[in-house]
N, C-alpha and C positions, 0 to 999 in steps of 0.2 A: 247287489250281490258281488262279493269279491271275485276276481278273476275275469271280469268283463269290463271292456272299455266303455260300453254304453250303459248308462244308468237306467234301471227299470223305474218307471214312474208309478207310484202307488197312491191312489186316492184313499186316505185314511179317515175313517169316520169314528169318532170317539163314542163311548157308551153314555148312557143316561147318568146325569149327575156329575159329569166330568167337564173338562175343557181341554183345549189342545195341549196346554202345558202338562196337565196330569197324564193325558194319553201318551205324550212324548216321553215323560219320565217312566211310566209303567211299562213301556215297550223298549226302553233304552238297553237293558241287558240283552234282550232278544235281538235287537238291531245290531248290537255290538257282536254278538255270536254269529250273526249272519254276515259280518264283515263291513258294516256301515260305519264303524269307527266311533260310535256314540259312547259317551261316558255313561256310567250307570251308578245308581245309588241303591244299595241293597235294602235300605230301611227308609221307606217313604212316609212312615207314620209321622204326622205333624209337620210334614214338609210343605204342605199347601195350607194357606190360612183359611180358617172357617168362614171368614167374611168375604172371601173371593167369590167371583161369579162362576157358577157351574150350570151346565146346559143339558138339554136333550134335543134331538132333532125333531121328535114328534111324540105325541101321545098315542101309544099303541092301541088305546081303546077308542080312538077317534079317527075314522077312515079319512075324513077331510084333512085332518092334521098330517096324516101320513102322505096323502096325495100331494099336499102343499110341499112337504119335505122332498118328495121325489122331484117335483117341478124345480125346486131350488137346486137340487143336486145336478139335474140335467142341465140347468142353466150354467152352473159352475163348470161342468164338464165342457160345455160349448165354449166357454170363455178361456178355460185353462188347460184343457185336454190336449192330446189324448193321454190316457193312463192305461198301462197294461194290466195292472192288478188293482182290485178293490180290497181293502182290509177294513174290517169293522168289528166292533165290540158291542155286546148286549143288544138293546133295541135297534141299534144301527145295523147289526148283522141281519136282522129281519128286514130292515129297509133295503139293505144291499141285496138280499134275496129277492125282494119285490122288484128291484131294478133288473136283476138277472132273469126273472120269470116274466117280465113285461112283454107286451106284444112286440114282435120283431121290429116294427117300424120305430119303436121307442127304445129298444134295447141299447144300452151303452156298449161301446166297443171294448169291453174288458176281455182279457184272455185267461185270467185266473182270479181266484178269490181266497181270502183268509178270513175265517170267522172265529172270533174269540168269544167264549161264553155266549154262544149264539141264541138267537130268538127266531121264532117262526115268522114267515112273511105275514103281513096284515092284509094287504090288498089282494094277494094271490094265495090266500090260505088254502083254498080248494084248487089245487093245480091240475086236477083231472089227469093224474098220472104223469104230469110234466116233471121233468128233472132239470136241475141246473146243469147245463151241458158243457161247462168249461171246467178245467182242473180246479180243485178246491182243497183247502186244508181247514179242518174243524178242530179247534183246540178248546177244551173246557175242563172244569174241575168236577170230579165225581161227587164231591161233597158240597157243591154249590146249590143250595136250596132254591135259589131264585132262577137259575138258568139251566141246570143239568138236563131236565126233561125236554125243555125247548131246544137246547143245543143238540141233543140226540135226535129229536124230530127233524131239525134243520139238516143234520148230516144225512138223513134218509131221503132228503130232496136233492141230494147231490148224486151224480152219476157214479156208481160204486167203483168202477175201474179207474176213475180219474180223481177219486177222493182219498184224502189222508186224514185219519182221525187220531188225535192224541188226547187221551183222557188221563189227567193227573189226579192226585189224591187231595188236592187243595180245594178251596172254595172258589169264590168269584175273583180269580186272579189270572193274570197273564204270566206264564212261566218267566221267572227272572232269576236273579242271583241267589235267592233263598234256596233253590233246588237246582243244582247243576244238572242232575239227571233229567228233570222235566224240561229244562232249558235246552239241552242237547236234543231231546226227542222232538220238541217243537220246532227247533231250527232245522233238523233233518227233514221233517215233514214238509216244511215250507220250501226247502230247497228242491225236494222231489216235485212238489206242485209247480214251482217256477220252471223247472226243466221241461215239464209237460206244457206249461202255458206259454213260455217264451223260449223256444228251442235254441235260439242263438246264444243263450247264456251258458 
């Protein structure tokens, strides 16, 4: 975030059918708006080759697959952490929610979370009235047939007074250069979340 000498470390988990380059490109305008100095390309259609490799962290219909993904993420955090914020898109938002709802002895030390086009947690689907207890920003498209209902359900698992919701009129997209209004709303919500999560910023 601009204005701070210390960089906030964000563990970014891309969505299903993506890779790190696609996630980096689709978040470039938002990162630029937040002051990270990233270049952005408003038209990504055809930007990534069809024969490239695209991934998902886990199969949401297979609890063993999700559990293995959690183990891999915790191992990555152990080797490369700490991270202040976790940012995730699509099924990875559900995995991030699973991390944040995990038993306290396994909980990763995040102080904030950003969920794009969210997904409900798989392993902790029945939270028994548990809420994600850190500041959050939930950003999704009202016209996203795949994610809108799940994103809204995920936002209800977040502590209301610490949660920022941004619902834009697009589909399964992260606000970018195509809509300056949505881009500004999303960046403002993330800034408010970060101020709660990392007060020194």
